[in-house]
C-alpha positions, -999 to +999 in steps of 0.1 A: +000+000+000+029+024+007+034+036-029+035+072-019+071+081-008+077+082+029+094+109+049+105+098+084+111+122+113+140+108+133+161+119+162+168+111+199+140+114+224+124+147+234+139+170+207+105+180+193+098+153+166+061+150+175+057+188+177+072+190+142+049+162+130+019+180+143+030+212+126+034+195+092+004+171+095-032+182+088-053+152+099-034+133+126-019+147+157+009+130+177+010+134+215+034+159+229+044+161+266+075+175+281+092+142+289+109+115+269+094+084+254+057+095+249+056+083+212+057+045+209+039+034+178+047+048+143+023+076+136+016+085+099-003+111+079-006+120+042+008+155+034+004+175+002+028+204-005+033+222-038+013+194-056+035+166-043+021+140-018+041+121+007+035+101+039+049+117+070+061+093+097+067+102+133+089+077+152+098+071+188+132+082+198+157+064+176+187+045+190+211+020+174+219+003+207+199-027+219+179-021+251+173-046+279+138-031+284+115-051+261+091-021+255+120+003+247+135-024+223+102-028+205+099+010+200+135+011+188+130-016+162+098+000+149+117+033+145+145+015+126+120-002+103+104+032+095+139+045+088+146+018+062+113+023+044+115+061+041+129+079+010+138+111+030+149+115+066+141+146+087+168+145+113+156+166+142+180+180+169+176+203+198+191+236+190+192+247+226+210+216+238+237+216+212+252+185+195+252+155+218+270+122+215+237+105+207+231+131+178+265+122+164+258+085+166+225+090+147+241+113+121+268+086+115+241+059+110+221+081+086+252+089+064+257+051+060+222+046+047+227+068+016+192+084+020+185+121+016+188+137+050+175+171+059+188+184+092+161+202+112+175+223+141+145+229+164+140+256+190+156+284+169+137+309+191+160+300+220+192+321+222+215+290+227+204+276+193+221+305+175+253+300+195+253+263+185+248+270+148+283+262+135+284+231+156+252+218+139+265+225+104+295+203+111+272+175+123+258+167+088+271+181+056+237+183+039+207+207+040+201+223+074+172+244+086+166+263+118+130+261+129+106+266+157+083+236+155+062+250+183+056+284+166+058+273+130+088+294+120+109+279+092+086+250+086+076+260+050+113+259+041+115+224+054+085+214+033+101+229+002+132+209+009+112+177+013+095+182-021+129+188-038+142+156-022+113+133-031+119+107-058+104+113-093+066+109-095+055+075-109+026+084-131+013+049-129+009+050-091-027+059-081-034+059-044-070+056-033-086+072-003-102+046+020-138+039+012-146+035+048-128+037+082-129+012+110-118+020+146-111-006+173-122+006+207-121-009+241-105-009+276-068-015+280-055-050+272-086-065+256-066-074+224-072-044+200-035-042+189-033-080+185-064-080+163-051-051+143-018-069+137-035-101+128-057-084+102-027-066+087-005-097+090+023-075+104+032-060+137+019-025+130+009-019+166+033-027+195+018-055+217+026-063+253+008-074+284+013-040+300-020-020+300-016+013+281+010+001+256-008+018+228-007+055+234-019+070+202-044+061+175-025+041+149-040+038+114-032+017+083-049+011+050-055-024+037-073-039+007-101-063+013-126-076-012-114-050-038-120-021-014-096+001+005-104+005+041-086+021+070-081+003+103-073+023+134-061+009+167-067+031+197-054+034+233-075+016+259-103+037+274-107+036+311-134+052+333-128+089+340-118+087+376-091+062+366-076+087+342-052+107+363-021+117+343-018+141+314-006+113+291-037+091+298-060+121+292-044+126+258-047+088+251-084+090+258-088+120+235-069+102+208-093+073+210-125+094+208-112+114+179-106+081+160-142+070+169-157+103+156-137+099+123-148+062+118-177+048+099-176+015+118-165+010+154-154-024+166-159-026+204-137-053+218-143-068+252-125-095+273-143-128+275-128-135+309-148-105+323-180-125+316-199-097+298-201-060+297-185-038+323-200-004+329-175+015+308-180-008+278-217-004+280-214+034+280-190+032+250-215+010+231-244+034+236-222+065+229-210+050+197-243+036+183-269+060+198-252+093+202-227+093+173-247+070+148-216+048+141-221+013+130-211-010+159-197-045+160-189-062+194-160-086+194-155-108+224-118-118+225-099-144+245-126-172+242-097-197+245-096-188+282-133-195+290-157-225+292-194-230+288-202-214+322-184-182+313-200-182+279-234-184+294-226-155+317-216-134+287-249-142+270-268-133+302-250-100+304-259-092+268-296-102+273-299-076+300-293-050+273-313-067+246-328-033+234-293-026+221-276-060+216-305-073+194-294-046+169-257-054+171-235-081+155-214-101+180-184-122+171-164-144+195-127-147+186-093-156+201-065-134+188-041-158+205-052-190+187-066-173+156-101-187+161-127-168+140-102-140+133-107-148+096-144-138+100-137-102+112-130-085+078-160-103+061-183-091+089-169-056+087-175-056+049-211-069+054-218-042+080-204-015+057-227-026+029-257-022+052-244+011+066-239+026+031-270+012+014-298+033-001-332+021+009-361+022-016-379+054-006-414+045-019-412+011-002-400+026+031-428+052+029-454+025+024-440+003+052-442+032+077-475+045+066-491+010+068-475+003+102-492+034+116-524+023+102-522-010+120-508+004+153-521+038+162-496+062+178-516+090+196-503+121+214-526+148+228-555+130+211-538+134+177-532+103+156-496+104+142-490+098+105-460+095+083-468+108+048-435+104+030-399+093+036-368+105+018-333+093+024-309+122+029-276+103+034-257+071+040-232+063+067-253+068+088-286+061+070-304+093+075-342+094+068-363+125+065-398+117+077-426+141+065-453+138+092-485+155+104-474+165+139-436+168+140-436+180+176-451+147+189-425+124+173-404+118+204-380+090+215-407+063+218-423+071+185-390+070+167-381+037+184-413+022+171-406+033+135-370+021+138-381-014+149-405-015+120-377-008+096-353-033+112-379-061+107-382-052+071-346-045+061-311-059+068-299-033+092-281-052+119-252-032+135-264-001+116-279+030+133-308+049+117-310+086+121-344+102+117-350+139+107-386+148+115-404+175+095 
C-alpha cells in the first residue's frame, strides 16, 4: 500500500519530533508532553505540498543500541523499520542543547544509509540555538534548517526541501482514499492491537501485556474484497476517575477522535470479564446511539473460557437486549486465531448495510401501513407518516414528513426504527431520523 514516498522524522527522544509532525500534519496529531518516550507506535499522515504528496512518519526516539527493556526495544525496532522504508529522513535535533553524543551517533548511522537527510534544528527561538549554529552545520554536511516547530517558523522551508528531495513521480501509481474507516475501541489489554496486527498480517501496533502500551491512535490502510479500508487501533479507554495523568488524558482524547472519524466501530471486550463492564456499555451506547456509528462487538480471549463463562456473557448481553439485538457479536481468540478470519468479512457486510440506499417508496409505504395497523396517539392526535426521503448514508439518514412533528419523540422514533429493522437488513447499523 505504501506507494507514496515516505518521509521519516528521526532523532533522539524529546527533541520536538512529534511537535514538528503536528505542525506538518493536517489530519493526525501526535502526542506531545515534556518528557521522553511519549511516542511509541509509528504515527503516519498524508501530506500534500506544492502538488506533491508524501507520507509523513513520526517515530519514537531512535537508537542504534539494543535495550534490555522489552518495551523500549520494540519501540526502537519500529523506528529503525520506518527509517529503512523512508525515502527522506528529517533528522531533528535540539538547537538549545547543542550536539550530543547521541546526535553524532544518529548522524553517522544516517550517512551510512545513503538516503537524503534534511537536518532540522529545532527551537531556533532559543538564544542558545544561535550560539550552536556552526556546531550543527558540522554534524551533517547536507541541508540544514533552523525552525521553531512550536511556533511554525521555518517549517515552510523544510516542506520545500522535502519536495525537492522526493523521488520522481511515478505516473502509474494511483493511491486511493479509503472507502470507509474502522476503529477498534475498548478498555486496555482487551486485544485491540493483537487483532489489528492479525488483520494486517504484520506488527503495526506494539503489543505487550502492559496496559496502556498503545498510546496514540494508529491507522493503516488495507485492501479487502477489492476495497480500500482504513483500520485504526486506539489506546485503551478507562473510566474517567481512573484517568489521572496528562498522558492518559491525551490517550483517551486520541481514542475518541478516532471514533468520531470512523464509519464503523469495533468494540472489543475481554471474554474473561463475563460480559459488559459499565465503561464498555457506555462506549457502546455512545458510539451507536449518540454518534450514529455502525457498531460490532467482538468478544476476545474465548480460548480462556468455558461453557459457564460463555453463558454469563450471553446473560449480560440479554440484560441490554434493546441494544444488543441490533448489534453483530463475534467471538474470537486473537491468540489462537479462532474466528479472526471472520472479522473482515463481517466488517464488509456491515459496511454494505451502513452505506445502502433504501427504496424510498417502499419505506414510505411500510411506515404508513405500520401506523395504520398500530395507532400512535399524542394529545388526542393520531400520528401519521406521509412520505420518507433518504438524505444520506453512513449513517442512513431518513427525512420523515409527518403530520405533527412535535409529537414524534423517542418512543415514536423507536417504534418506527423497529418496523424498519424487521423489514430490512440493518443489523449493526444505526438509523437517524429527521422529522419535518
